[in-house]
DOKEMAR-398765 format. One record per residue: x, z negated, y of N, C-alpha, C in turn; residue in one letter. Coordinates in steps of 0.2 Angstrom, whole numbers, plus 5000, padded with zeros to 4 digits. Example, Ala and Ser with C-alpha at 12.3 -4.5 7.8 and 13.67 -1.06 7.14 Angstrom:
506649614972506249614978506649614984A;506449654989506849644995506449615000S;
% end
This chain:
484449535065484349605067484849655065M;484649715063485149765061485449795067A;486049815066486449855071486149925073D;486149935079486050005081486650045082T;486750105080487450135080487350195084W;487850205088488050265092488550305088I;488250355085488650395080488950455084R;489650455085489950515088490350555084L;490450535077490750575072490150615069L;490250675068489750715065489350735071G;488750765070488250785075488050715079P;488150715085488050655089487350625089P;487250565088486550535088486550465089R;486050435090485950365090485450345084I;485650295080485350275074485150205074E;484550195073484250125072483850115066S;483850065062483450065056482750035058P;482650015064482049975066481550025071E;481850065075481450105079481850175081R;481450215083481750285086481950275093D;482650285094482850285101482850355104F;482750365111482750425114483550445114P;483650515112484350535112484550565119Q;485150555121485450585127485350655127P;485150685133484950755133485550795136R;485750845133486350885135487050865132G;487450915131488050905128488550875133R;488450875140488950845144488750765144K;488150745143488050675142488450645136A;488350685131488750655125489550665126W;489750715130490450715131490650655136A;490250635141490450575145490450515140V;489950505136489950455132490550445127L;490750505124491350505120491950485123A;492050515129492650505133492650425135Y;492150395138492150325140492250285133L;491950305128492050265122492850255120A;493150305121493850315119494350295124L;494150275130494550255136494450175136Q;494750145132494650075132494850035138T;495350065142495550025148495150055154A;494650095153494150125158494550185161G;494150215165494350285169494050295175T;494350315180494050325187493450375186S;492950365191492450415191492650485194R;493150485198493350545201493750585195S;494150555191494450585186493950615180R;493550575179493050595174492650655176T;492450655183492050705186492450775186A;493050765188493450825188493650855181A;493650805176493750835169493150865166L;492550845167491950865164491550915168L;491650915174491250955179491650995184F;492151035181492651065186492351115190P;491851145188491551205192490951185196D;490751125195490151105199490251095206A;489651115210489751105217489851035219A;489550985216489650915217489750885210D;490450875208490650845202490350775201P;490450735207490250665206489550665205L;489150705209488450705208488250725201G;488550775198488450795191488550735186A;489150695188489250635183488750585184L;488450575190487950525191487350535187R;487150605187486550625183486650605176W;487250625173487350615166487450535165N;487650495169487650425168486950395168L;486550425172485850405172485550425166S;485650475163485350505157485650455151E;486250435151486450395146486150325146L;486050295153485750235153485050235151R;484750285152484050295149484050285142R;484450315138484450315131484850255128A;485350235131485750175128485450105131L;484950085128484750015131485149965129G;485649965124486049915122486749925125G;486849965130487549985132487549985140A;488049955143488149955150488650005152A;488550055156489050095159489050095166I;489550065169489550045176490250045179A;490350035185490950015189491350075190G;491950065194492450115195493150075195D;493450085190493450125184492850115180P;492550175177492050165173492250135166L;491750095163491850075156491250065152G;491250065146490750065141490749995138L;490149955139490149885136489549885132A;489649875125489049865121488849795119L;488149785119487849725117488049705110Q;487949645108488249625101487849665095P;487249685096486849715091486949795091D;487349815096487549885096488249905094W;488349955090489049975088489150055089R;489750065090489950135091490450155086C;490350205082490850225076491550235078D;491650265084492350285086492650215089V;492250175092492550115095492750075089V;492350065084492550025078493150045075A;493150115074493650145070494350135073L;494450135080495050135083495250065085V;494750015085494849945088495249915082D;495749875084496249845080495949785076S;495349755078495049705075494349735071A;494049775075493349805073493449845066G;493949875065494049925060494049885053S;494149825053494149785047493449785043R;492949785047492249785044491849845044D;492249905045491949965045491949995038V;491450025035491450055029491650135030D;492250155028492550215030492150275026P;491750255021491350305018490750335022R;490550295027490050315032490350355038K;490950365038491250395044491450465042L;491050515044491150585041490950635047D;491350685047491250735052491750725058G;491750785062492250785068491850745074Q;492250725079492050705085491650755089L;491050735090490550785094490450845090L;490350845084490350905079489750945082E;489951015082489351065084489351075091G;489751035095489751045103490351075105L;490351125109490951155112490951155120S;491551155122491651145129492151195132F;492051255131492451315133492451315141A;491951285144491951295152492351235155D;492551185150492951135153493651135149C;494151175150494651185146495151125145P;495151075150495551015150495250965145V;494550965146494150915141494250945134F;494151015134494151045127494851025124D;495351025127496051005125496050935123S;495750895127495750815125495350805119W;494750845118494350835113494750855106L;495050915106495450935101495950885098A;496350855103496750805102496450745098D;495850725101495550665098495250675091Q;495050735090494750755084495350745078R;495950765080496550755076496650685074Y;496650645080496750575080496250535075R;495650555076495150515073495050535065L;495250595064495250615057495850585053E;496350575057496950535054496750465053N;496350435057496150365057495650355051C;495250395050494750395045495150395038V;495550445037495950455031496350395030Q;496650365035497050305034496650245031S;496050245035495550185033495350195026L;495150255023495050265016495550245012L;496150265013496750245009496850175009Y;496850135015496950065015496450025011D;495750055012495250015009495250025001A;495550084999495650094992496150054989S;496650034992497149994990496949924990L;496549904995496249834995495749824989T;495349874988494949874982495349864975A;495849904975496249904969496549834968L;496849814973497149744973496649684971A;496049694973495549644972495149654965A;495449704961495149714954494549764954G;494349794960493749834960494049914960A;494249924954494549994953494050044953A;493350034952492850084953492750104960G;492750054964492750064971493350104974E;493950084971494550124973494450194971A;494150214966494050284964493650314968V;493050284970492550314975492950334982E;493350284984493650294991494150344991L;494550344986495150394985494850464984T;494250464980493950534979493750564986S;493450524990493150544996493750565001Q;494350525001494850545004495150615002A;495150624996495450684993495050744994L;494350734995493950794997494150815004R;494350765009494550785015495250815016R;495650785011496350815011496650815004D;496550865000496750874993497450864992P;497850874997498650874996498950804998F;498450754999498750685000498950654994N;499650654993499950624987499850554986A;499850514992499750444991499050424989D;498550464991497850444989497750474982C;498050524980498050544973498350494968T;498950464970499250414966498850354966A;498450324971498050274970497450284966V;497150344966496650374962496850364954L;497450394953497750384946497850314944V;498050274948498150204946497450174945K;496950184949496350154948495950184941A;496050244940495850274933496150234928L;496850224928497150194923496950124922V;496750084928496550014928495850014924A;495450064925494750074922494850094914L;495450104912495550134905495350204904G;495250244910495050314909495750354909E;496150344904496750384904496750454904H;496250484901496150554900496050584907R;495550554911495450574918496050564922R;496450514921497050504925497550564924A;497550584918498050634916497750704919R;497150714919496850774921496950774929E;496950724932497050714939497750734941Q;498250704937498950724938499050794937V;498750824932498850894930498550944936T;497950924939497650964944498150954950R;498350894952498850894958499450934957C;499750934951500350974950500251044951G;499651074948499451144949499351164956E;498951114960498851124967499551134971L;499951084970500551084974500951154972Y;500951174965501351224963501051294966H;500451294966500051354968500051364975R;499951314979499851324986500451314990E;500851264988501451244992502151264989L;502151284982502751304979503151244978G;502851184977503251124976503051094970L;503551044967503351014961502850954962P;502650924956502250864957502550814961L;502250784966502550724969502750674965P;503350644966503550584962503050524961E;502750514967502350454967501750464962E;501550524962500950534958501150534950V;501750554949501950554942502050484940R;502350444944502450374943501850334942R;501350354945500650314945500350324938A;500550374934500150384928500350324923L;500950304923501150254918501550194922S;501350134921501750084923502450074920D;502950054924503550044921503549984915A;504049994910504049944905504249874908G;504249824903504449754906505149754909P;505149724914505849724918506249664916A;505849614913506249554911506149544904A;506649504901506749494894506149444893D;505649464888505049424886505249354884P;505849344882506049284879506249234885G;506349254891506449214897505849174899I;505949114900505349064902505149094909A;504449094910504249114917504049044920A;504449034925504348974929504748984936N;504648944941504848954948505648954948A;505948924943506648924943506948994941A;506649024936506849084934506649144939T;506049134942505849184947506349184953V;506549124955506949124961507649144959R;507849134953508549164951508549234951S;508049264949507949344949507949364957Y;507549334961507549344968508149344971L;508549284970509249284973509749334970D;509649344964510149394961509949464964A;509349484965509149544967509349554974G;509349504979509549514985510249514986E;510649474981511349484981511649554979A;511249584974511449654972511349704978S;510749694981510649734987511149734993L;511349664994511849654999512549684997S;512649694991513249724988513249794988A;512649824989512549894989512349924982G;512149884978511949904971511149904971S;510949954974510249954975509749964969V;509950004964509550014958509549944954D;510149914954510149854950509749794954R;509849794960509449744964508649754963G;508449824963507749834962507449814956L;507949824950507749804944507649724943D;508049694947508049624946507449594950Q;507249624956506649604959506049624956L;506049684952505449694948505349644942R;505949624940505849564935505649504938A;505749484944505549424947504749434948A;504549494950503749504950503449494944V;503749524938503449514932503349444930E;503949404931503949334929503449294933L;503449314939503049274944502249284942A;502149344940501449354937501249314931G;501749304927501649264921501649184922R;501849164928501849094930501149064932T;500749114934500049094937500049064944G;500649064947500749044954500649094959D;500149104962499949154966500449164972S;500649104975501049114981501749134979H;501949114973502649144971502549214969L;502049244966501949314965501949354972L;501549324977501549354983502249364986A;502549314986503249314989503749364985E;503649364979504049414975503849484976S;503149494977502949564979503149584985L;503149544990503349564997504149574997V;504549534993505249544993505449614990T;505049624985505149694981504949754986L;504449744989504149794994504649805000S;504949755003505449755008506049795006G;506249775000506849814997506749884996A;506149904993505949974992505950014999L;505649985004505550015010506250025014I;506649965014507249965019507849985015H;507849985008508449995005508450065001Q;507850084999507750134994507250194997A;507050185003506650235007505950245004G;505750185001505050184998504550185004G;504050235004503550235009502850245006R;502750265000502150284997501650234994G;501250254990500750214987500950154983A;501550164980501850114976501950054980E;502350064986502450004990501849974993V;501450014996500749994999500349954994A;500349974988500049934982500249864981D;500949864981501249794981501049754986Y;501049774993500949734998500149714998L;499749754996499049734996498949684990H;499249694985499249644979499549574982R;500049574986500249514989499749484993A;499449524997498949495002498349464998L;498149494992497649474988497849404985A;498449404983498649344980498749284984A;498949294991499149234995498549214999V;497949244999497349225003497549215010A;497649275014498049275020497749245026P;497249205026497049175032497449115034D;497549105041498049055043498749075043G;499149025045499849045046500249045039V;500549095038500949115031501549155032S;502149135031502649185032502649245027R;502349235021502349285016501749335019T;501249315021500649355023500949395029A;501249355034501549395040501949445038A;502449435033502949485031502549545028A;502049535024501649585021501249625027A;500949595031500649635037501149675041Y;501649645042502249675046502449745043R;502549735036502749795032502249855032E;501549825032501049875032500949915039L;501149875044501149895051501749945052G;502249925049502849975049502750035046Y;502450035040502250095036501750145040L;501250105044500750145048501150175054S;501550145057501950175062502350235060V;502650225055503050285052502550345050Q;502050325047501550375045501150405051R;501250385057500850405063500150385063G;499950325062499250305062499250245067V;499350255073499450195078498950145078P;498250175078497750125078497750075073D;497850095067497850045061498550005061H;499050035063499649995064499549935069A;499249945074499049895079498649835075A;498249855071497849815067498249765063S;498649795059499149765054499549715058W;499849735064500349695067500049645071L;499349655073499049595076498949535071D;498749555065498649505060499349475058R;499849515058500549485057500649435062A;500549445068500749395073500349335073M;499649335071499249275069499549235064L;499749275058500049235052500749205054A;501049235059501749215060501849165066A;501249135068501249085073501749025071E;502249015076502648955075503248975070G;503349045069503849065064504249115068I;504749095073505049145078505449195075P;505849185069506249245066505749295064D;505149285061504649335059504349365065E;504249325070503949355076504449405079Q;505049395079505549445081505549505078S;505449505071505349565067504749605069R;504149565070503549595071503549625078I;503849595083503849625090504249685090L;504749695086505149755086504749815083A;504249805078503849855076503349865081I;503049815084502649825090502949875095K;503549865097503949905101503949975099G;504149985093504150055090503450085091M;502950055090502250075090502150095098L;502350055102502150065109502650125112A;503250125110503650185112503450255109S;503250255103503050315100502350345103D;501950295106501350315109501450325117T;502050315119502250325126501950275130A;501850215128501750155132502450115133H;502850145137503550125137503650055140Y;503250035145503349965148503149915143A;502649925139502449885133503049875128D;503349935127503949945122504549895124A;504649905131505249865134505149795133V;504549775135504349705134504449675127T;504149715122504149695115504949695113A;505349745114506049745112506449685115F;506249675121506649625125506549555121T;505849545120505649475117505949475110A;505949525107506149525100506949505100S;507349535104508049525104508149455106G;507749425111507849355113507749305107I;507249315103507049275097507649285092L;507849355091508349365086508949335087A;509149335094509849295096509749225094E;509149195096509149125095509149105088A;508949155083508949135076509549155073A;510049185077510649205074510649275070G;510149315071510049375066510249435070N;510949445069511249505072510949565071R;510749575064510449645063509849655066R;509449605067508849615071508949625078Q;509449595081509649605088509849685088Q;510249705084510549775084509949825084A;509449805079508849855078508449855085F;508249795087507849795093508249825099S;508849805100509249835105509349915105G;509449935099509550015099508850045100A;508350015098507650045100507450035107L;507749985110507649975118508050035121L;508650045118509050105121508750165120G;508350175115507950245114507450245119R;507050195121506650205126506950215133V;507450185134507850195141508050275141Q;508350295135508550365135507950415136L;507450405133506850445134506550445141L;506650385145506450385152506950405157R;507550425154508050455159508450405162G;508450335159508850285162509450285158E;509950325159510450345155510950285155V;511150255161511650205161511350135157E;510750125158510450065154510450075147Q;510250145145510250155138510950155135A;511450175139512150175136512350105135A;512150055139512349985139512049955133A;511349965132510949945126511249965120S;511450035119511650065113512350035112L;512850025117513450005115513449935112D;512949885115512949825112512649825105R;512249875104511949885097512549905092A;512949955095513549975090513949915089L;514149875094514549815092514249775087G;513649765087513349715082513349755075L;513149815075513249855069513849855066V;514449855070515049855067515249785065A;515049735068515149665066514749645059A;514249685058513849675052514049715047E;514449765048514649825043513949855041H;513549865046512849895044512949975045W;513250005040513350075041512750115040T;512250095036511650125035511250145042A;511350095047510950105053511450135058F;512050145057512450175062512350245064E;512050285060511950355062511350355067P;510950315067510350315072510650295079F;511050235079511350215085511850265088V;512250285084512850335086512450395089A;511950425085511650485088511350475095G;511050425096510750405102511250395108L;511750365106512350355111512650425113R;512650465108512950535109512450575114G;511850555113511350595118511350565125E;511550505126511650475132512250515136T;512750525132513350565135513150635136Y;512650665132512450735133512050735140L;511550685141511150675147511650675153A;512250645152512650635158513150695159A;513050745155513450805155514150795152G;514250745148514950735145514950755138R;514950825138514850855131515350845126L;515950835128516450815123516350745119E;516250695123516050635120515450635116E;514950675119514250685115514450715108A;514850765108514950795102515250755097A;515750705099516050665094515550615091A;515050585094514650545092514050575088L;513850635090513250665087513550695080I;514150725080514450745074514450685069D;514750635071514750575067514050555064R;513550555068512850535066512650585061S;512750645062512550695057512850685050W;513550675050513950675044513750605040V;513650555044513450495040512750495038M;512250525041511550535039511550575033A;511950635033511950685028512250655021D;512750615022513050585016512550525013L;512250495017511750445015511050475013A;510950545014510350575012509750545016G;509850525022509350495026508950545030D;508350565028508050625031507850615038H;507750545040507550535047508150545051C;508650515050509250515054509550585054Y;509450625048509650695048509250735053M;508650725054508250755059508450745066A;508550675067508750655074509450685076L;509950685071510550715073510550785073A;510150825069510150895070509750915076A;509250875079509050895085509550885091G;509850825090510450815095510950875095A;511150895089511650945089511351015092E;510651025091510351085094510351075102A;510251025104510251015112510951015114R;511450995111512150995113512351075113L;512151115108512351185109511951225114F;511351195115510951225120511251215127L;511551155128511951145134512551185135A;512851205129513451245129513251315130H;512651335129512351405130512451445123G;512651405118512651435111512051435108D;511651485109510951485107510951495099L;511351535096511351545089511551485085A;512051445088512151375085511551325086A;511251335091510651285092510151305087A;510051365086509551385081509751365074E;510351375073510551355066510451275065H;510551235070510451165069509751145068W;509351185072508551175071508351185064I;508651245061508451265054508751205049N;509351185051509551135046509151065046R;508951055052508550985053507850995050G;507551055050506851065047506851065040L;507451065036507451065029507251005026E;507450945028507250885025506550865029P;506150815025505550795028505550725029A;505650705036505650635037505050595036P;505050535034504450495033504150475040W;504650455044504450435051504350495055Y;503650505057503450565060503650575067L;503850525070504150535077504750575077W;505150565071505750615071505550685070Y;505050695066504850765065504650795072S;504250755076503950775082504550795087A;505050745087505550765092505950825090R;506050835083506450895081506050955083L;505350955082504951015083504951025091L;504950975095505050985102505651025104D;506251005101506851035102506851105099A;506451115093506351185090506051225095A;505451205098505151245103505551265109A;505951215112506351235117506851285115E;507151285110507651325107507351395106V;506751395103506451455101506251495108A;506051455113505851485119506451515123I;507051485122507651505125507851565122A;507751575115508051635112507451685111T;506851675114506351725114506151735106Q;506151685102506051685095505251695094S;505051735090504351735088504051675085P;504551625083504251565080504151515086R;504151525092504051475097503351455097A;502851495096502151475096502051435090S;502351455084502251415078502451345079E;503051335082503351265083502951225088F;502651265094502251225098501551205095A;501351245091500651225088500751175083E;501351175079501451115074501551055078R;501951055083502050995087501450965090L;500951015093500350985095499950955090G;499850985084499450955079499750895077A;500350885076500650825073500650765079L;500750785085500750735090500050715091A;499550755091498850735092498550695087S;498750715080498550675075498850605075R;499450595078499850535077499850495084S;499450515089499450475095500050475099G;500450525098501150525102500950565108M;500750525113500550555119501050605123R;501650585123502150625127502250685123E;502250685117502350745113501750795114F;501150765115500550805116500650845122V;500950815128501050845134501650895133V;502150885129502650935129502450995125R;502050985120501751035116501351085121A;500951055125500551095130500951125135Q;501551095137502051125141502351195138S;502451185131502751245128502251295127H;501651285126501051335126500951365133R;501051325138500951355145501551405146A;502151385144502651435145502551495142V;502251495136502151555132501451585134L;501151565139500651605142499951575141G;499851515139499151485137498951455144D;498451485147498251465153497851395153A;497451385148497151325147497651265146A;498151275142498751225141499051215148A;499151265152499451255159498951205163A;498351215162497851165166497951095163E;498051085157498051025154498650985155A;499251015156499850985157499850925162V;499650945168499750895174499250835172P;498650855170498050805169498350755163W;498550775158498850735153499450695155L;499850725158500550695160500450635165A;499850645169499750585174499650515171K;499450515164499350455161499950425158E;500550455159501150435155501650415161I;501850355161502350325165503050345163D;503350405164504050425162504350465167N;504750445171505050485176505450545174P;505750535168506050595165505550655163A;505050635160504450685159504250715165L;504150675170503850705177504350755179T;505050735179505550785182505650845177A;505550835171505550895166505050945168F;504450915169503850965170503850995177L;504150955182504150985188504651045189A;505251035185505751085185505451145181Q;505151135176504851185171504351225174R;503851195177503251225180503151225187H;503551195191503551185198503051135200G;503151105206502751055209502750995206G;
% end
């Protein structure tokens, strides 16, 4: 039997290939359905009624009428209970449920997902729901775009270059500035032998960036047009021994700080592995190169994602596999940093399945799961993940992983206002960083430790560590840590009452473009605070930029903070939305901030 679909993207409707279903009557019925579909943990009747029927004489009665209307139309769905939940029968599907579900999105064709959530419907009479709807539209648009991108990479890795062209072309119709999708499109055209079209695509991209953004052609698009020449001497025998020799040499070079040489050696390993015909050796080499590009060279674009998809295509990733687990983990890490939490969860769930019985890999995956939970303001889940990761890392003797997980645990504690616990976690992480001579990670830990001093009112100690964080990040050219340190500098000078210096540091931090979008959101949050304090006309701009980024990326606390900034600037609808949205987030520091700022 063919599936019946509840389509909430685009004009809402119920579709069945076998018979016509009655459609729910009224925009509020569709609004209830969309809200329940995206509240996977359920939601109380009273909260739903207050959200959607704020002016009704009997909000709960209005909700009951709309629930009856939905039950009349949705024969294959159950809507019941308190908290309310939506349960679909096996032959019924809902596009937004499938899109955000970490397992269900694997068999969803992204080409059929088009249009905005509840397109054509407006809810100006429900300002808080209207705010929620705007946030979800950003989020789902980002999900669809990411699904098109991932599907195109999977198709390209499987040799279906024509399908990759179709998928990336649709993605670029939605977002013509997406350099990663452009790079995949160029790679797919080259794979099809359509070199003229590939060159034309690169030219159009360059003209678009220059005309609209005043920027040069993105490097990843330029690289996609032509593959690098042979990395290994063609006279070298291609066998497991030579491949492993290059892998070992590459890792040794990277450990010694010779990044370019190490990457060249790992590329040679990939080329030789491809010539051996050993798919598992090729997958291992691709994952090793990808990891080096991500963590040593700041690689985040289509090149790295292509390598990881090629590795998964080579390794046949069903069942337990260290290589597959690492590839899934890295794809999850990239999705976390790109701000696509729903798809990050999907990759990381698959990583944990592939890593069964491999505790050192589980430790790495749990740390990324903790990042995901922290970024989306599920702080209790983040603490659980980081704690478990640290325990496994200690058992494995992996001090760098201990430092990484411990520092991110300290970040959660700092965000929640647990200053003493954060200081203790970060001091342990700094000790491990020093023992490992891990200077690349020190700016992150030192900057956060400086912010704990700032939170405690110890401004002199804060300045010493925050200044060190900035200098080390700047010397390394690490845009993420530069944004973190610049925001901390701005908060420090705000505490001193030096608004001009705070504004200066905001401007410095906004110059680089961090790949990890959480850093951008945190800096924009500080920028809005400083702009409000200085009565700068840019305050509204910063609040709007923060709101759009946070909504698109599922960063729930920053959504609340953006609405708070808008409320301070006179937006009455935002003022209504702040307490409603904040109630879903367990963060005493956020609660205290909002109470002090807005009263009550």
